[in-house]
N, C-alpha and C positions, 0 to 999 in steps of 0.2 A: 504493499500499500504506500502511496506517495506521502511524503512529509508535508504537513501543512504548517501555517503560521503558528508558532508555539503559543501556549497559554489556554486557559479554560475556554472552550468553544461556547458560542451562543446557542440557543435552541435552534435557530435557523441553520447554523453551521452543522450542527449534529444531524439534523434532518437531511441536509444536502449530502453529507458524507455517507449516511446510510443508503440514500437513494443511488449514489454514484458508485458505491463499492461493488466489486465483482464477486466477492465472497461474503459469507455471513459476518456481521459486525457485532461484537460484544464490547463490554466496557474496556477490556484489554487493548482491543484494536483501536478504539477511539483514543485512549490515553497515549498509545504509541504513536498514532498519526499526528497528534497535536503536541507531542513531546512534553507531557504533563509531569510535573513534580509530584512527590508523595502527597503534599498538602492539596494540590490541584485534584488529585485522584479522589480525595475524600469529598471535595466539592462537586466533582463530576458525578459521583454516586448520588448525591443529594439532587443534583439537576436532572438526572435520568429519572429518579423517583418522581420528581415534580412533573416531568413531561408525561410520564405514565398516568399519573393522577389526573392530568388535564386531558387525557385521551389523545395525546399527540403521538405517542409510540406504544407499541406492545412488544412483548418478547416471547420467544419460544425457546425454551432452555436458557442459554446465556446470550443468545443472539437477539438483537433488537430489529424491529422494522417499523415503518410508519404506519400508524393506526389507519386501517382501511386499505393498507397495502398487503403485499404478500412476502413472507420471508424468502430469503435467497435460496435456502434449502428447506423444504418442508414436506409433510406427508399430505398427499392429495387423495381424494376419492372420486372415482369416475362416476358421473351422474347421467351422461348421455352419450350414445354412440350414433352418429348420423348413418343414413343408408349408404353413403359412400365410405364408411369406415373411419371417419374422424371422431376421436374420442375427446370429450370435454370433461374437465374435473374441477372440483372446488376444494379449498383447504379443508382438511378434516377438523381442524380446530379453528374457529372464527369467533371473535369476542367483540367486534366493532359494533356496538349497539346503534340500530337504526341504519346501518350500512349493509346491504346485502352482500353475501361473499361473492367475489369475482369468479367468473368461469375462465379456466385456462385451457387453451388448445394444447393437447399432448402430441408431441412429435415422438412417434413410437420407434422409428428406425429399425424395423425388423425384429422387434422384441416379441412378436406374437400378438394376435388380436386381443384387445382389451374388451372386457365386459363391464356392464354397469355394476357398480358395487366394488370393483377392483380398487386396490390401495397401492399407492406408489410413493416412494421416496424420490423427489424430483428437485432439480435445480430449476429455478424460475427467473424469467426476465420479462421486462415490460417492453412491448413492441407496439409502437403507435398508440392506439386507443385501447389495446388489450394486453393480455398476458400469454406467454408461451411457457410450457413446461417441458423439460428435458428429463425423461426418466433416468434415474440412477439405479434403482432396484425396485422390483416388484415385491410388495409385502404380502404376507399371509393376512387374511382377513382377521382383524382382532389381534394381530401379532403383538402390538404394543400395549393394548388396553386390557385390563383384567376386570371382569365383572365379579364382584364379591361382597361379602358382608364384613363389617368391622366388629371386632371384639376386643375386650380389654382383659388382660391377664398379667399379673406380676408388675403392674404399673406401666405396661407397655400396651400399644395398640397394634393389633394384628389384622391382616386381611386374609380371609378364607374365601377362595374362589368358589364359584357356583358349579363348576364342572365336576361331574361325578369322579372323573379320573384325576382330578387335581387334588393331590393329597398334601402338597406343601402349603405353608402359611407364610406370608411375607410381613416383616416389620414395617409399619407405616411411618414415614418420615415427614409427611405433610398431610394433615387432615383435610385441608381445603374447605373448612367450615362444616364438615361432617362430624358425626359422634358415634360412639360405639352402638351397635345395633342397626346402623343405617346400611342400606344397600347402595353401593357406590361403583362408579367407574374409576379405575386407577391405572397409572402407567408404571411400568417397571423402571427402577432406577438402580444404579450400581452396576457391578459386573459379576459374572458367575464366579464362585458359587454364592456370593454375598449380595443377593438381590434384595432390594427393598421396594416399597410402593409409595407413590405419590398420588393422592386423590385428585382427580380432575373434575368429577361431577357427582353430586349427591342425588340419588334417585328416590330416596324415601325408605319407608318401612317395608322390608321384604316379606313380612308375615301379614301385612294388611290385606284384606280382601281385594281381589283384582290385581294384585302385584305380580302374580306368577306369570301372567302373559307379558307384562312389560319387561320382565327379566329376559324373556325370549326375544322380544322386540329389540332391546338394547344389545344383547349378546350377538344376535345375527345381523344387526345393522338394517333392520327392516324399516323402510320409510313409513312413518305413521302420521305425518302432519303434511297437509297439502299446502302448496305455495298460495299466497293470497290471489295471484292472478289466475291460478287454476280454479279456485273457488268462485271467483267472479265470472270466469268463463262458463263454469257449470250453471250458474244462475241464469246467464244470458242465453245459452242454448236451450235450457229447460223451457224458456218462455216462448220459443218459436213454434209455429203451428206444425201439425203432423205432416204436412206436405200434400200436394195434389197427386191424383192418379193412383192412390192406394186401393187395393181390393177391400171392399167392405165385408167383413166377416162378423160384425157385431150381432147378427141374427143367430149364430151358432152358439150352443151351450157349452163353450169351451171352459174347462176348469183347470186350476193349477193345484196340484197335489204335491205338498212339500212337508218337511219336518215341522212340528208344531212351533218350534222356535226359530223358524227361518227368518233371516234378516232381509233377504231379497228374494224375488221370484223371477227367475230368468224364463221359465218354460211353462207352457200350458198345452193341454191336449184335448182332442175331440175324435170320436170315430162313429161311423154309422155303416150299416150294410151297403154294399156297392150295388147301384142299379144297373151297372154296365153288364149286358148279357155275356160279354166276352170274359167276365170275371164272376161268374155265378158262384155264390157262396163266399165271395170275398168281401173286402172292406175298403172303405175310403177313410183316411185319417188325416188329421191336421196336427202338426207340431208347430205351435206358435212360439217364436223366440223374441225376446226383447230386441228391438232394432237399434242396438247401440251404435252401429256405424253411422246412423243418421245424425246422431248427436256428437260423437267423437270422431272429428275429421283428421286425416293424416296431417302431421306437422303442427297441430295445435298444442296448446299447453296441456290440455287434457290427455291428448295422445302421448306426449313425451313422459308425463307422470305415469300413465298406465303401463307404458313399456318398461319404464324403470322399475315398477313393482312386479310386473309379470303376471301376477294373480292376487286375489284376495287371500288373506290368511285368517283362518277361523280358529279362535280359542273359545274355551268354555264360557268366558265371561265378556268377550268382545269380538268384533271382527275388524281387522285392518283392511279396508276395502281397496280395491284396485282403482275405483272411481269415487269421486266425492258423493256424500250421501244424497245430495240434491238429485243425482242421477241414479246411484245404486239402490237406494232405498225408497225412491219416490218416482220420478218421471219415467225411468226405464223399468221399474218393477211392475210386473203384471198384477195389478190389484183389482180386487172384486169391484165391479160396477164402474170402473174408470176406463175411458177410451185411451188406448195405448197403441203406439207405433210398434209393429211387429214385422220380423222377416219370417215368412211362413213356409214350411215345407209340406206340400200336399203329397200324400203317399197313397199309392194303390197297392193293396196287400192281398195276395191270393188266399184261397181257402186254407192252404197248407202253411201259410205264414211267409211265403216268399215275397220279395219286393218286386212288384210287377211294373211299377212306374212311379215317377216323381216329377214334380215342378216346384219352383220357388217364385214367390211374389212378395212384394211389399204390401202390407195390409194394415187396416186398423181393426182392433179387436176390443171387445168388452168382456172381461172375464166374468163368467157367471158366478163363480164362487172360488175362494181360496180354502182348500180343505187340507187338514192334516192327514198324514198317512194312516194313523190309527183310526180316525173318524171314517175315512173312506173305506177302510177294511171292515169296520164294524157295520157300516151300511150294507155292504155286499154280503157279509156273513149272516146278517139277520134276515136278508132277503125280504125286508119290509121297511116301511119308512123309518129312518133312524131318528133317534131322539135328539137331533141337532137342529140347527136353525133353518135347514133347507127342507123343502117340501118333498113329498114322494115323487113328484114329477121330475125333479132334478136327478134323483136316483135312477128313474126309468129312462130319461132322456140322455143323460150324460154317463153315469157310472156303469150301468149294466152293459151298454154298447162298448164301452172302453174295455171291460173285462172280457167280453166276448171276443173282440178283436185281439186282445192280448193273448188269449188261449191259443189262437192261431200263430202268433209270434213266437210263443212258448214252444209250440211243436217244432217250428223251424229252428229254434235255438237248440233244442234237444238233438235234432238231426245233425246240426253243425258241430255239436259237442265242444263247446269252449271249455277252457280250464275252470273246473269248479273247486275252488278253495273256500272252505267254510271258515273264514277268519273273523271272529267276533270283534266288533268295534265297541270301545268303551265309551259310555256316555256319563259325563259329569253333570250332576244336577246341582244348581246353586239356588240360594234363596235371594230375595230382592236386594239384600245387602252384600251379595257376593260370597256368602259363606257356604261351605260345602255341605250339601245335604246327603248326597249318595253318589256312589260310583258303581256302575253295573253295566254288563254287556247290553248293547242296543239290540232290541228285538227286530228280527228280520221277517217282514211280512210280504205277502203277495203284492201288496200295493207298492212296496219298494221295487220289486221285480218288474212290475207292470211299467212304471215310469222309466226304469233302466232300459227295458227292451224298446220302448217307443223312442227313447233318446238315441240308442244304438242304431235303430233303423234310419233316423234322420241324419245321424252322423255319416253313415254309409252312403246315404243319398247325396249328401253335400260333397263327399269325395268323388263319387261317380259323376255327379253333374259337372263338376270342375274338369274332370278328366275328359268328359265329352266335348267340352269347349277348349281342350288343350290349354287350360288356364293354370296359373301357379296354384299349388295346393300346399298348405301346411299340414302334412300328415302327422298322425299320432302313431308312431312306429313302435312295435314291440317285436324284437327279433327272437328267433328260437334260441334255446339255451346253448352256451358254448360247450364244446366237447369236454374241456377240462372239468367243467361243473357236473357234466353227466357222469364222468368217471368217478368223481367224488360221491355222487349220489349212488352209483352202482355199488361201491364199496360199503356205503352205509346200509343200503337195503339188504345187502348180503348178511349183515349182522342180525337181521330180523327174518332171515330165511326167505327173502323175496328175490327172485331172479329178475334181472333187468338187462336185456340184450342191447349192446350199444350199436349193433349193426342195423337195427330196425329204423324205419322212417319215424322220427319223433313227431308226434302230434299231441295237442292238448288231451285228446282221449287216451293217449298212452298213460299220462300221469292219472287221469280219472280212474282208469282201470286199477292202477296200484291202490288208490284210495279206497276203491270199492272192496278190495280184498281185506282191508283192515277196518271195514266200517264200524264194527262192534268191538274192536280191540282197544285196549288201554294205550297202545302205541300209536293210535291214529294221530293225536295232536302233534307229536314230534315228527312223525313221518310227513305230515302235511307242511310242517315248518321246513324240513329239509327240501321238499319239492318246491316250496316258495323260494328258498335260498338258491336253488338251481336256476331260477328264471333270470333273465336279463332285465334291465331297468327300461321302462318306456321312455321315449323322448320325442321331441318335435323336430321335424326336418322336411325339407321339400322333396326328398327322394323317397319313393314309396318302397318300404321294406316289409309291408304287411303288418298285421296285428296277430301275433302268434297266440296270445292268450285268449282272444275272442274268436280265433279261427276265422278271420277275415282277411281278404286280399287287399282291400282298400278301406281306410278308415281315417276320418279327420274329426276333430272336435268343433262342433257347430252350436251346441246347445247351451252354452254358458258364457256369453260375451260380457256379462256384468262382472264376472269374476275371473276370466281367463283371457289373456291377450291373444292366445293362439286362436280362440274362437272368433275374436274380433277380426283377425287377419283373414279367416275363412269367410266371414260375412262380407268383408270388403271385396274379396276375390269374386264371390257370387254376384254382388252388386255390379262389378265391372263386366263380368263374363256374360250376364244376362241383361245388361243394360237397364237396371232397376233404378237409376237416378244417381243422385250425388252421394259422395262419401265412399267411392270405390277405391280399389287398390291402386297405388301410384306405381309408376315405372321404378322408382327408387326403392320402394318396398319389395317389389317382385324381384329386383336384382340382389336385395339383401336378405332373402328368405333364409338362407342357411345360417347367417350370422344371427338373425332374429331367433331362429329355432334354438341355436345353442344357448343364447342368453336366457330365454324364457324356460328352457329345460333346467338350467342351473338355478333360476329363481324358484321354480317349482320344487326342487329338491331342498332348497333353503326353507321354504314354507312348510314342507312336510316335516323336517327336522325340528323346526320351531314348534309346530303343533304337537308333535309327539313328546318333546321334552316337557311342554306346558302340562300335558295330561299327566306325565310322570310326576310333576311337582304337586299337582292336585292330589293324585293318589297318595303320595308320601304325606301330605298334610292330613288327608283322611285317615291314613293308618297310624298317624302319630299318636292318637289316643289309644291305640292298641299295643303300644310298646310293652314288652314283657309277657305278652300273651302267646299262646301256641296256636298257630294258624294252619289251615289246610293249604298246602302249596303244591306246585308241580314244577319239576326242574325244566328249564327252558334252554339251557346251554351248559356245556361242560368244557373246561379248559384245564391245562396242567396245573394252574394255581388254585382251582377251586370250581364250584358250579354256581350257576345262577338260577333262582327260583322265583316264581310269581305266585301271588296269592290268588287262589281259585275264585273266579267270579269278580275280581276286583282289578287285577293286574298290577303292574309295577315289578321291576326286576330287582332282586337283592342277591348279594353275594354271600356265599358260605365258603370261607377260605379253607384250603386244604390243611392249613395249620390248625384249624379248629376241628379237624376230624379224628382227633385222638393221637395216640402214639404210633399207631400202625402206618406203615409206609404205603401209600397209594400210587399205582402205576396208571398213567394216562394212555388209554387206548384211543388213538386219534380216529381210526376208522369207525369204531363203535360209538364215538363221542361219549366215553365213559371213564370214570375213575374206579379202579379195581384194587381192593385191599389185597396185599401180598400174603397175609396170614390167614385171614378169614374168608377172602373171596367176596367180601361186601362190595356191592356195586352201586355207584350213583351214576345214572344215565338220563339223557334227554327224555322228557315225557313222564318220568317216574314221579308218582304221587307220594308225598310224605308230609308228616307234621314237623313244622319248624317253629322255633320261638323267634319273634321279631325283637331284634336287639336295638335297632336304631332306624329312625325314619327322618330324613332331612328334607323338609319341604323346599328349601332353597336350591339344592342340587337335584332333588327328585331321587336321591339314593336311598336304598334300603339295605340293612344288613341283618342276616339271620344267623342262628346257631342251632345245632342239633339239640334235640330234647333229651337225649340219653345222658345218664348221669345225675339226673334230678337237680341240675344246677338252678339255684334260685333265680327268679326273674331279675334282670338287670334294672338298675335304677334309671329312671328317665333322665336323659340328657338335659341339662339346664343351659340355656343360652341367655345371657343378660341383655336386656334391651334398656333403652334410655329411661331412667326414672324408676324402673322396677324389673325384677327378674321375671322372665316369661318361660314357662315350661312348654317348649315346642312339641314335646312328645304327648302331651295330654290336652291339647286344644284342638277341637274339631274346627277345621278351617275349610268350609265348602263355599262354592260360589252360589 
């Protein structure tokens, strides 16, 4: 750095020096550049503090930068990738009140495609009216920040991470205004092995109702606040008329069948016998889907935020929507009695359930009723007017024809033989204050299967319709299992006496036949889990690889554009291909389909992980009051270090360490997924049911820990975690949503 006129610099001189420097500027660099004496350095420290208090400068680590500016070297987060591959990022840390964070154009220079949410350590420079970022290193998501809870012990404050696998605790050197018991974001300080933590943000009480979902939001970096311009745009587009030229379907008794607690209503259905003599005994059906593409146009602020989110994220206590609530929960939601814009799939279904024909239109619909799955099922099972708010005419005009048409679709499904995995979904029930009332498997009804099969039919029609026009398709691909996974499955099935030939053509029916063999066996759950683990992960892409699990050659997601960006892309493609009006797919989007598919696939996996972890936290909170009790469990996984077990009917995975299995040496049989005692031959293997004592339930991490009941060990004392102002026994407080 060049030498400047010696002496204590003025505020203006300091600002100019920071702006003109090519490298990060700290107090040491300023003192050296201005040739300051020891006395001047003391004055410089005071002046820099005054400038920070005035809002003239900020600092990151020891480096200063002008408030509202960007540090020379900083961590950035990618927030947008244009159709031509240009990435834009914002500073991960931004504290200039009233000043929006600047967007920096990222110069990648062959470092590989960046996706929304990626983090970079970058050198920055101001260029003209904007900023350029030169990547130095791509960072793992959350590499520098730790999400954890503060606790006090021995006169020191410690940070315990919320990750199940994080066993370390870090001494806290800067509380940042937080206190013991708070959930915080912190950055690592120091060097290994002597890491410490510095709190950067206080998030509140981790045990308060509705906190568990926010832990996941912060941990995974899920955007949960819409920009003001996006909210304003949502209000503007929501006021526009439905548009001319729409097919009027308001006379049809179309119904929306959804979960009782549904926050949005993407889809609605109708069916009636087909009067076409060429389809005798067949059906006409309508699958009406919210016309989101009419409101969310390519390149708009709404579109940019929707693509950055990729999908809505559903937690037991809240939804983090892909679109602002003005659209997702109101104008785009198919609500009873309200005129709504819809993109409609008209289906012609044969007597045996085959798809005979289809067409797509933009329409205006008026939903006759929003019905919960349980209510629709009750109406059909009773075969009489239900004790609900609808009259018998609705059951006769809407529900009975739907069920009759679905029975044809169900016959076609059985002939197609998709993969049938009976995997129970846990339902967390909360009270009005967000406290946990119960955790139980969600009941699977015919009403669920009915809606699922109508949606599958519409999704197939969307893919085939776009293929017919040779238009771009965002397929939902699910490839067949890889050979190495099939080899592992073969070895596992052999331990159960089941033969599995690798040379055969593998179809979903191949796995269904295996499960049929063990239909009444206690080993069915673990065999089903191993079959699931042998499958590949579904993803979005413009290349058609088929959908193995559904046994379909062409499949695209069309039915949930409120909550999935992939469906919005398919809607736009249909609008363009069939000339249905404005809001179609742009040339830029068509060219960027592969990149978009990769991004939304990654965001989908992020959402699934966040949802699963949040359920685990609620389960741990629910089980916290059962610490010390003996529970009925089933082993879900075995490793050389121990086995994992889940509480029957509730869920949640807990570890039993091999060290807690007594003095006997246990050998790990990898093929059988079992721990086997060398002296007694005692086995612990996947699927095995046994009674275990719950030793610990940690709602913050979602972790459980069990021990064997043998030996008559007394129940452990409940773990006490101190919270601000009073001790709180987290193991004996029911915390339900």
